[in-house]
ZAMARGU-4260 file (C-alpha; in steps of 0.2 Angstrom, whole numbers, plus 5000, padded with zeros to 4 digits):
<rodrens>
0) 5000/5000/4999 | 5012/5011/5000 | 5007/5018/4982 | 4999/5029/4990 | 5000/5048/4990
5) 5003/5052/5007 | 5020/5042/5007 | 5027/5056/4995 | 5024/5069/5009 | 5029/5060/5026
10) 5047/5063/5025 | 5044/5080/5021 | 5030/5082/5037 | 5043/5070/5048 | 5055/5084/5046
15) 5044/5099/5047 | 5036/5092/5064 | 5052/5089/5070 | 5059/5107/5067 | 5040/5116/5073
20) 5028/5112/5085 | 5013/5114/5074 | 5009/5111/5056 | 4993/5110/5042 | 4993/5095/5029
25) 4980/5098/5017 | 4980/5080/5010 | 4965/5077/4992 | 4953/5062/4997 | 4962/5044/4994
30) 4979/5052/4999 | 4977/5040/5015 | 4981/5053/5029 | 4970/5046/5042 | 4976/5028/5044
35) 4997/5031/5038 | 5000/5048/5046 | 4998/5042/5066 | 5007/5026/5061 | 5022/5035/5052
40) 5025/5047/5068 | 5024/5032/5081 | 5043/5030/5081 | 5048/5047/5080 | 5062/5052/5091
45) 5053/5069/5099 | 5038/5058/5103 | 5048/5050/5117 | 5035/5035/5118 | 5022/5047/5122
50) 5004/5046/5115 | 4996/5049/5099 | 4977/5058/5100 | 4968/5060/5084 | 4952/5068/5085
55) 4940/5060/5072 | 4923/5070/5070 | 4913/5054/5068 | 4913/5038/5080 | 4911/5026/5063
60) 4926/5034/5055 | 4936/5034/5071 | 4931/5015/5075 | 4935/5012/5057 | 4952/5020/5056
65) 4957/5013/5073 | 4954/4995/5065 | 4962/4998/5050 | 4977/5003/5057 | 4978/4988/5070
70) 4977/4978/5055 | 4989/4986/5046 | 5001/4980/5062 | 4995/4965/5062 | 4985/4967/5079
75) 4968/4969/5087 | 4960/4986/5091 | 4966/4990/5111 | 4983/4986/5109 | 4995/4999/5097
80) 4978/5007/5093 | 4963/5010/5101 | 4948/5022/5100 | 4937/5032/5113 | 4921/5037/5108
85) 4906/5043/5119 | 4901/5027/5131 | 4913/5015/5121 | 4931/5013/5122 | 4944/5000/5117
90) 4959/5005/5125 | 4973/4995/5132 | 4990/4998/5143 | 5000/4996/5128 | 4988/5009/5117
95) 5000/5022/5111 | 4986/5028/5097 | 4970/5033/5101 | 4956/5040/5089 | 4943/5049/5098
100) 4929/5059/5095 | 4917/5073/5100 | 4920/5079/5119 | 4931/5064/5124 | 4946/5075/5118
105) 4940/5091/5128 | 4937/5078/5143 | 4955/5074/5143 | 4961/5092/5143 | 4950/5096/5157
110) 4957/5082/5167 | 4974/5085/5163 | 4979/5101/5155 | 4998/5098/5152 | 4992/5080/5143
115) 5008/5075/5150 | 5009/5061/5143 | 5003/5064/5125 | 5016/5069/5111 | 5005/5073/5098
120) 4988/5081/5094 | 4981/5075/5077 | 4964/5085/5073 | 4958/5076/5055 | 4945/5082/5044
125) 4946/5099/5052 | 4936/5106/5037 | 4920/5098/5047 | 4922/5112/5060 | 4913/5101/5073
130) 4911/5112/5088 | 4920/5101/5099 | 4935/5100/5085 | 4935/5119/5086 | 4936/5120/5106
135) 4948/5106/5107 | 4960/5116/5095 | 4957/5132/5107 | 4960/5123/5124 | 4976/5112/5115
140) 4983/5129/5108 | 4980/5138/5127 | 4989/5120/5133 | 5004/5121/5121 | 5007/5141/5126
145) 5006/5139/5143 | 5011/5121/5150 | 5018/5113/5134 | 5029/5120/5123 | 5034/5101/5117
150) 5017/5098/5112 | 5014/5094/5093 | 4999/5100/5085 | 4994/5092/5067 | 4977/5099/5058
155) 4973/5089/5043 | 4961/5091/5031 | 4956/5088/5011 | 4948/5105/5007 | 4951/5115/5022
160) 4958/5135/5017 | 4976/5132/5025 | 4981/5148/5026 | 4971/5155/5041 | 4973/5139/5051
165) 4993/5138/5049 | 4990/5159/5056 | 4981/5153/5071 | 4996/5141/5073 | 5008/5153/5074
170) 5011/5154/5056 | 5015/5134/5057 | 5022/5127/5040 | 5005/5119/5026 | 5012/5104/5018
175) 5000/5099/5002 | 4998/5081/4996 | 4989/5077/4981 | 4976/5063/4983 | 4972/5047/4975
180) 4956/5050/4965 | 4951/5040/4950 | 4941/5051/4937 | 4924/5054/4939 | 4910/5061/4929
185) 4896/5073/4932 | 4879/5073/4929 | 4868/5086/4933 | 4849/5083/4936 | 4839/5098/4940
190) 4823/5095/4950 | 4807/5105/4948 | 4801/5117/4959 | 4792/5107/4974 | 4796/5092/4968
195) 4799/5077/4980 | 4814/5074/4984 | 4816/5057/4989 | 4804/5052/4972 | 4818/5060/4963
200) 4832/5051/4973 | 4825/5034/4969 | 4821/5038/4951 | 4840/5043/4949 | 4847/5028/4958
205) 4837/5017/4950 | 4843/5025/4931 | 4862/5023/4938 | 4860/5006/4941 | 4852/5001/4925
210) 4866/5012/4915 | 4882/5011/4926 | 4891/4996/4934 | 4896/4995/4953 | 4889/5000/4969
215) 4879/5016/4974 | 4880/5026/4987 | 4868/5040/4990 | 4869/5056/5001 | 4851/5061/5009
220) 4849/5074/5023 | 4843/5063/5036 | 4837/5047/5043 | 4818/5050/5038 | 4822/5054/5019
225) 4831/5037/5019 | 4818/5027/5024 | 4806/5034/5013 | 4819/5033/4999 | 4821/5013/5005
230) 4801/5011/5003 | 4802/5020/4985 | 4815/5008/4979 | 4807/4993/4985 | 4793/4996/4976
235) 4804/4997/4960 | 4808/4983/4950 | 4827/4981/4955 | 4838/4967/4952 | 4834/4954/4965
240) 4855/4953/4962 | 4854/4971/4975 | 4852/4974/4992 | 4850/4990/4999 | 4858/4995/5014
245) 4858/5013/5026 | 4872/5021/5034 | 4870/5034/5048 | 4876/5038/5065 | 4862/5029/5077
250) 4863/5012/5067 | 4873/4998/5077 | 4890/4994/5072 | 4883/4977/5065 | 4871/4988/5052
255) 4887/5001/5048 | 4899/4987/5044 | 4885/4979/5034 | 4883/4995/5025 | 4902/4998/5024
260) 4911/4980/5019 | 4907/4970/5002 | 4891/4959/5003 | 4898/4942/5006 | 4888/4935/4991
265) 4895/4946/4980 | 4877/4957/4978 | 4877/4973/4972 | 4873/4988/4983 | 4864/5001/4987
270) 4869/5012/5002 | 4858/5025/5008 | 4868/5037/5017 | 4870/5056/5027 | 4884/5064/5026
275) 4894/5053/5041 | 4899/5044/5023 | 4906/5061/5015 | 4924/5058/5023 | 4936/5047/5031
280) 4926/5030/5026 | 4930/5020/5011 | 4914/5007/5005 | 4922/4995/4994 | 4914/4995/4977
285) 4906/5012/4975 | 4906/5019/4958 | 4891/5029/4958 | 4885/5043/4969 | 4869/5051/4968
290) 4868/5068/4979 | 4853/5075/4985 | 4863/5090/4989 | 4855/5091/5006 | 4861/5090/5023
295) 4854/5092/5040 | 4862/5103/5056 | 4857/5111/5072 | 4854/5127/5071 | 4852/5141/5085
300) 4838/5154/5084 | 4843/5170/5087 | 4827/5175/5092 | 4823/5161/5102 | 4839/5154/5109
305) 4831/5137/5104 | 4839/5124/5093 | 4832/5115/5079 | 4836/5104/5064 | 4836/5113/5048
310) 4839/5104/5032 | 4850/5114/5021 | 4859/5116/5003 | 4876/5107/5005 | 4893/5118/5001
315) 4903/5117/4986 | 4917/5108/4995 | 4904/5097/5005 | 4900/5093/4986 | 4915/5089/4980
320) 4919/5078/4996 | 4904/5068/4991 | 4909/5066/4974 | 4925/5059/4976 | 4917/5045/4985
325) 4914/5039/4966 | 4932/5038/4964 | 4940/5031/4978 | 4944/5014/4970 | 4941/5016/4951
330) 4933/5028/4940 | 4915/5031/4941 | 4900/5043/4940 | 4891/5056/4952 | 4874/5061/4948
335) 4868/5079/4958 | 4850/5083/4960 | 4853/5101/4955 | 4858/5111/4942 | 4876/5121/4934
340) 4867/5137/4940 | 4863/5131/4956 | 4880/5123/4959 | 4889/5140/4956 | 4878/5149/4969
345) 4881/5136/4983 | 4894/5143/4995 | 4912/5137/4996 | 4913/5129/5014 | 4900/5124/5026
350) 4895/5137/5041 | 4908/5133/5055 | 4895/5125/5070 | 4902/5136/5081 | 4893/5150/5071
355) 4877/5142/5071 | 4875/5132/5086 | 4868/5129/5103 | 4885/5134/5114 | 4880/5131/5133
360) 4890/5114/5133 | 4905/5124/5126 | 4900/5140/5139 | 4902/5126/5155 | 4920/5120/5146
365) 4928/5136/5145 | 4921/5141/5163 | 4928/5123/5168 | 4944/5129/5161 | 4944/5144/5172
370) 4938/5157/5158 | 4923/5167/5156 | 4926/5177/5140 | 4930/5165/5125 | 4940/5181/5120
375) 4955/5174/5130 | 4956/5159/5118 | 4964/5158/5100 | 4951/5151/5088 | 4949/5152/5071
380) 4931/5158/5072 | 4926/5165/5089 | 4907/5160/5097 | 4894/5169/5092 | 4892/5185/5104
385) 4874/5182/5108 | 4873/5162/5106 | 4887/5162/5120 | 4878/5176/5130 | 4861/5165/5130
390) 4872/5151/5135 | 4880/5158/5150 | 4863/5165/5155 | 4856/5146/5154 | 4870/5141/5164
395) 4866/5153/5178 | 4849/5146/5179 | 4855/5130/5183 | 4867/5135/5193 | 4881/5129/5183
400) 4890/5144/5183 | 4888/5159/5197 | 4884/5177/5193 | 4903/5180/5185 | 4900/5166/5176
405) 4913/5157/5187 | 4909/5136/5188 | 4901/5131/5204 | 4904/5114/5211 | 4887/5110/5204
410) 4894/5114/5188 | 4908/5103/5189 | 4895/5088/5194 | 4885/5093/5176 | 4903/5092/5167
415) 4905/5077/5173 | 4891/5068/5167 | 4896/5068/5148 | 4879/5075/5143 | 4872/5093/5139
420) 4869/5103/5155 | 4851/5103/5153 | 4852/5083/5155 | 4865/5083/5168 | 4854/5096/5179
425) 4840/5086/5177 | 4847/5069/5181 | 4855/5077/5197 | 4840/5086/5203 | 4830/5069/5198
430) 4841/5058/5209 | 4836/5064/5228 | 4818/5064/5221 | 4821/5046/5219 | 4819/5048/5200
435) 4835/5046/5194 | 4830/5031/5180 | 4817/5041/5173 | 4828/5055/5171 | 4840/5046/5161
440) 4827/5038/5151 | 4820/5055/5147 | 4839/5062/5143 | 4842/5045/5131 | 4823/5047/5123
445) 4830/5066/5119 | 4848/5062/5113 | 4840/5049/5102 | 4829/5048/5086 | 4812/5049/5090
450) 4803/5030/5092 | 4788/5036/5085 | 4787/5037/5067 | 4776/5047/5054 | 4759/5052/5060
455) 4760/5043/5076 | 4772/5055/5081 | 4765/5069/5077 | 4746/5065/5083 | 4758/5060/5100
460) 4769/5072/5107 | 4768/5069/5124 | 4784/5061/5129 | 4775/5051/5142 | 4770/5039/5128
465) 4786/5037/5123 | 4792/5033/5140 | 4777/5021/5144 | 4781/5012/5128 | 4800/5011/5132
470) 4796/5004/5149 | 4786/4990/5144 | 4797/4987/5127 | 4809/4983/5141 | 4802/4975/5152
475) 4793/4963/5140 | 4809/4961/5130 | 4797/4954/5115 | 4803/4954/5100 | 4801/4966/5085
480) 4783/4969/5082 | 4775/4973/5064 | 4772/4990/5067 | 4777/5002/5055 | 4775/5017/5067
485) 4786/5010/5080 | 4806/5011/5076 | 4810/4994/5087 | 4831/4999/5083 | 4828/5016/5091
490) 4819/5010/5106 | 4835/4999/5109 | 4847/5012/5108 | 4838/5022/5120 | 4838/5009/5132
495) 4857/5006/5129 | 4859/5025/5131 | 4849/5025/5147 | 4860/5013/5153 | 4875/5023/5149
500) 4870/5037/5158 | 4863/5027/5173 | 4880/5022/5175 | 4889/5037/5172 | 4878/5043/5187
505) 4879/5029/5198 | 4860/5027/5197 | 4853/5008/5202 | 4836/5011/5205 | 4825/5007/5188
510) 4808/5008/5193 | 4794/5017/5185 | 4794/5035/5195 | 4776/5038/5189 | 4768/5049/5176
515) 4767/5065/5186 | 4787/5066/5186 | 4791/5068/5169 | 4784/5085/5167 | 4793/5090/5184
520) 4809/5082/5178 | 4807/5092/5160 | 4805/5107/5170 | 4822/5105/5178 | 4831/5102/5160
525) 4820/5118/5153 | 4814/5130/5166 | 4813/5142/5149 | 4802/5132/5141 | 4788/5129/5151
530) 4772/5133/5143 | 4756/5140/5149 | 4740/5136/5137 | 4734/5148/5126 | 4718/5139/5120
535) 4718/5127/5104 | 4733/5118/5106 | 4743/5135/5109 | 4756/5139/5124 | 4765/5152/5127
540) 4784/5149/5135 | 4789/5156/5151 | 4805/5162/5138 | 4791/5172/5130 | 4791/5161/5113
545) 4775/5157/5107 | 4772/5137/5102 | 4760/5127/5095 | 4753/5107/5093 | 4752/5103/5074
550) 4736/5093/5080 | 4723/5092/5093 | 4727/5078/5104 | 4727/5075/5125 | 4741/5086/5127
555) 4731/5100/5118 | 4721/5102/5135 | 4735/5103/5146 | 4734/5120/5158 | 4754/5119/5158
560) 4767/5108/5148 | 4787/5110/5146 | 4791/5108/5128 | 4806/5097/5127 | 4810/5097/5106
565) 4802/5112/5095 | 4802/5116/5077 | 4807/5134/5080 | 4804/5140/5062 | 4789/5151/5060
570) 4779/5164/5070 | 4774/5150/5080 | 4786/5136/5085 | 4779/5120/5082 | 4780/5107/5097
575) 4786/5091/5094 | 4789/5081/5110 | 4783/5088/5128 | 4775/5084/5145 | 4761/5089/5155
580) 4764/5097/5172 | 4752/5104/5186 | 4751/5122/5192 | 4756/5114/5210 | 4770/5106/5205
585) 4776/5122/5195 | 4775/5131/5213 | 4782/5116/5222 | 4798/5112/5210 | 4799/5129/5202
590) 4798/5140/5217 | 4815/5150/5214 | 4810/5154/5196 | 4793/5163/5202 | 4793/5179/5206
595) 4780/5191/5214 | 4778/5209/5204 | 4768/5223/5208 | 4759/5228/5193 | 4755/5247/5197
600) 4749/5254/5178 | 4738/5266/5169 | 4722/5258/5165 | 4715/5266/5147 | 4695/5260/5151
605) 4697/5263/5167 | 4706/5280/5165 | 4715/5277/5182 | 4730/5267/5190 | 4727/5249/5192
610) 4738/5240/5205 | 4738/5220/5205 | 4749/5209/5213 | 4758/5197/5200 | 4766/5179/5202
615) 4775/5176/5186 | 4787/5162/5180 | 4797/5171/5166 | 4783/5177/5154 | 4769/5167/5162
620) 4756/5174/5173 | 4754/5160/5187 | 4738/5171/5195 | 4734/5188/5202 | 4727/5199/5215
625) 4723/5214/5217 | 4737/5227/5227 | 4727/5236/5241 | 4740/5247/5246 | 4753/5253/5235
630) 4766/5264/5237 | 4761/5284/5233 | 4775/5286/5222 | 4774/5270/5211 | 4754/5276/5209
635) 4762/5295/5204 | 4772/5285/5192 | 4759/5276/5183 | 4750/5291/5183 | 4764/5298/5173
640) 4763/5284/5161 | 4746/5287/5158 | 4747/5303/5154 | 4761/5301/5141 | 4749/5288/5133
645) 4734/5299/5134 | 4742/5314/5130 | 4742/5332/5138 | 4724/5332/5134 | 4721/5323/5149
650) 4725/5338/5161 | 4714/5351/5165 | 4718/5363/5153 | 4709/5381/5153 | 4710/5398/5144
655) 4722/5405/5157 | 4732/5390/5157 | 4735/5387/5139 | 4738/5407/5138 | 4753/5404/5150
660) 4760/5391/5140 | 4759/5401/5125 | 4767/5414/5132 | 4782/5403/5140 | 4785/5397/5122
665) 4784/5416/5115 | 4799/5417/5126 | 4808/5402/5123 | 4807/5409/5105 | 4814/5424/5112
670) 4827/5417/5122 | 4832/5398/5118 | 4844/5397/5129 | 4836/5406/5145 | 4817/5398/5144
675) 4811/5382/5146 | 4802/5376/5130 | 4785/5371/5133 | 4779/5361/5118 | 4769/5345/5119
680) 4782/5333/5114 | 4795/5345/5125 | 4783/5345/5141 | 4780/5325/5141 | 4799/5321/5137
685) 4801/5333/5154 | 4785/5328/5163 | 4793/5318/5177 | 4803/5333/5182 | 4787/5347/5182
690) 4772/5336/5187 | 4777/5321/5198 | 4777/5332/5214 | 4761/5338/5209 | 4751/5323/5208
695) 4756/5313/5224 | 4739/5306/5232 | 4729/5309/5216 | 4724/5290/5207 | 4714/5296/5191
700) 4708/5307/5178 | 4696/5315/5193 | 4710/5319/5202 | 4720/5328/5190 | 4705/5342/5185
705) 4710/5347/5203 | 4727/5353/5195 | 4730/5372/5193 | 4742/5369/5179 | 4747/5389/5180
710) 4753/5386/5196 | 4762/5369/5193 | 4772/5376/5177 | 4777/5391/5185 | 4782/5383/5203
715) 4793/5368/5193 | 4798/5376/5178 | 4802/5394/5182 | 4815/5404/5194 | 4808/5420/5203
720) 4816/5432/5190 | 4808/5424/5178 | 4791/5424/5184 | 4794/5443/5184 | 4801/5445/5169
725) 4788/5435/5162 | 4775/5449/5167 | 4785/5462/5161 | 4790/5455/5144 | 4775/5444/5140
730) 4761/5452/5147 | 4744/5444/5148 | 4734/5460/5141 | 4735/5476/5132 | 4728/5493/5140
735) 4722/5500/5124 | 4717/5521/5121 | 4699/5517/5126 | 4703/5510/5143 | 4698/5492/5139
740) 4710/5476/5143 | 4714/5466/5129 | 4720/5448/5128 | 4735/5446/5118 | 4735/5432/5108
745) 4750/5420/5109 | 4746/5406/5098 | 4757/5410/5085 | 4774/5415/5097 | 4782/5421/5082
750) 4767/5436/5079 | 4757/5438/5096 | 4739/5446/5090 | 4729/5460/5098 | 4712/5461/5090
755) 4704/5477/5096 | 4690/5488/5088 | 4698/5502/5078 | 4688/5515/5086 | 4696/5510/5103
760) 4714/5513/5096 | 4710/5531/5090 | 4725/5544/5096 | 4738/5529/5099 | 4752/5534/5084
765) 4764/5517/5085 | 4762/5500/5087 | 4763/5493/5103 | 4778/5481/5107 | 4782/5467/5119
770) 4798/5457/5123 | 4807/5471/5129 | 4802/5482/5115 | 4809/5468/5101 | 4793/5462/5096
775) 4776/5472/5088 | 4761/5467/5091 | 4750/5461/5076 | 4734/5471/5077 | 4718/5465/5070
780) 4707/5481/5071 | 4689/5477/5069 | 4672/5484/5063 | 4660/5491/5078 | 4654/5472/5072
785) 4669/5463/5079 | 4674/5460/5060 | 4693/5463/5054 | 4694/5477/5043 | 4714/5479/5043
790) 4727/5467/5051 | 4744/5478/5052 | 4761/5479/5063 | 4763/5496/5056 | 4750/5507/5065
795) 4757/5523/5060 | 4757/5521/5045 | 4739/5514/5043 | 4736/5530/5051 | 4742/5540/5039
800) 4735/5530/5024 | 4724/5513/5022 | 4714/5523/5036 | 4706/5533/5025 | 4699/5520/5014
805) 4694/5510/5029 | 4684/5525/5036 | 4673/5527/5019 | 4668/5509/5020 | 4663/5510/5039
810) 4655/5526/5038 | 4643/5521/5026 | 4641/5504/5036 | 4641/5511/5052 | 4633/5529/5048
815) 4631/5531/5067 | 4649/5530/5073 | 4660/5542/5075 | 4674/5542/5061 | 4687/5558/5063
820) 4696/5564/5050 | 4711/5566/5061 | 4712/5549/5071 | 4727/5555/5081 | 4718/5569/5086
825) 4702/5559/5090 | 4699/5553/5109 | 4697/5532/5109 | 4680/5526/5113 | 4671/5510/5116
830) 4654/5520/5112 | 4644/5524/5097 | 4651/5541/5097 | 4662/5551/5112 | 4654/5556/5127
835) 4666/5573/5129 | 4676/5583/5116 | 4690/5574/5106 | 4708/5575/5117 | 4722/5570/5113
840) 4728/5554/5121 | 4746/5557/5132 | 4759/5541/5134 | 4749/5523/5132 | 4757/5510/5143
845) 4753/5489/5141 | 4749/5484/5158 | 4748/5468/5165 | 4739/5459/5180 | 4745/5441/5186
850) 4733/5429/5184 | 4732/5413/5195
</rodrens>
């Protein structure tokens, strides 16, 4: 096997790792990097007999790689080469190469930050950007920098952009290796809009079988699609010499091996697989790839903070990896169920999980490392700040970290469980309640695929039904039932996973804790997803998110539920798994989360302040009672809110207070820097400053009517000097020559108006001025019938000219009234005629009396 391309670069790789502490190896598919590099480094002097740890993103690939390397050495797995994956390991005292997955490397680093017995960490298939891989690399770089300068780090990939990784590794050398790839022809088979992916895949697979030789590897996004395509194929006239195999993570080792290895009887094979088959696996005899172009990934909703599985289009890198599966051992063909144009529009690489997934586990790991801010670590892509903040807030609610984000003793207990912090918290809380086994079973049900299939799953979203069925199947140990709505393999995996979690938590009891406990235990795991019924199967979650059941079912009538699995797409999230919980259980087991809130608010219907005492669980109102004696200050603030909502018209404005505001606004326009603005907007913006003290003891609109607004504004907005200046420069009235006191209209602060009968102005030569002589009054000169005959701000000019035209008209209409030829020599009058002889008016003053 020394003809593999990787052997051409192994000398260079060894040289670089001898000289440098880090390196990046970019090896195309088929080069042989996964199984040859660890073996080649085993006897390097710098390793000094220490271990090689290789992180493999997928469990199946980890087992397969370990098995192949052990075979190359003529040994069994667990001797020189072993593996460790979650809940399964083959490691011995002589093991030097360990292939590990998921959080196993993180556990090793947390247990021994120095990694004293490890010489090199290899991150294989790093282009998959698994969140555990990114975290493991960040922690490994920290360990290398602070504790182990001699620790080697090697990042390997087939499609990764090498330069950013090399830069992260302090300008590590990059080694490139071509692959051993046979020619693969690509055929694009674009599908009509809204067509069935499963039917199209089955038809294309059937066509490929007829036109080409060899086995078929078909890529589908998930288990549901695999099953549907399998059913479609079984209804087609496929040769009896062809067998259909499935390949995905939840299958047993025996089933996975059956998909990977050649058929014993030599039959052709169709392998329906998820993205698990993209990398690190060679499935014998594959010459045909049929790619749906889809994959399924966990996506965190920024809106709700909940994760949900989403089917997404793959990337160009992923499509190339899948296409390459057809050319691993000989030339092949690849069918893509999309067009050339769609191919060009695909993104270059998949979005790293760290940018799109739930970061709760990562946040707990970082806290356990002794860091609260992820910026303190070196990342290829730094975790999303929003998602990280949400994760820390959840950890605080679960008591895993303190208010400063530092891990607690209880948080370390959760971390040691090796499961998601939500599940770990649930199990640990269940133990003193003697519900430990039930909690382990629920955790297993939530981590494995749903044991109900098809309509049965959507018609019954109650997790209790799954619990009851699993208990029954476990107790009966019956052979598989002929029921297409039950996934017997999933049940067996749930039972096995339950036992694994039991062992981890040292729980021995396996009794049935009873129906009522399911919701209680779920509420420990999902305190943010406790829901209150809004009718018709719709619920409001304590987080504020709305969710609903797709079909009417017993759970629809529950007053309270706990949502475990939610499809968060759409306006209302779709409930997929939940449990009912009683109100009494909420008060008993969520007591710390229930908050008493006094709601003192303005009620528009009552036109007054309403005081209620509420008991809230997040955004859920559990109960409400009248609040008899709320603090006066709170009532006053609520009353202010009412004024803001209703507007200033809620206050008792009269002619005097309206004019007072207008006068103030006139002064503000005159000297903006010295005088307050009193427009509606300005008064509402400063409402608390000038109104609060005056409304203590008031509760409603009727009480507000007692306010003397002129006094309120004057006392709270003006100084004593300003009050005096206001009287001088913005008087309320004008004393006209006839002796009348005429109000000044300030509705237009730029042009104050006095409306006065023309006859009352005889003898006044010039236009009166206010504002310290800066602003002339606009005079509306009226006829005896109070109709304007002239508008002027230049009275002198009016007397000299326009008066004589006006006089002719008025004299004709009002002959009994006095219309002198010399208005400046005449005496002003309020009567029809003057009572005395005409006398010249002396000095004229605008005067003011104070109004209250």
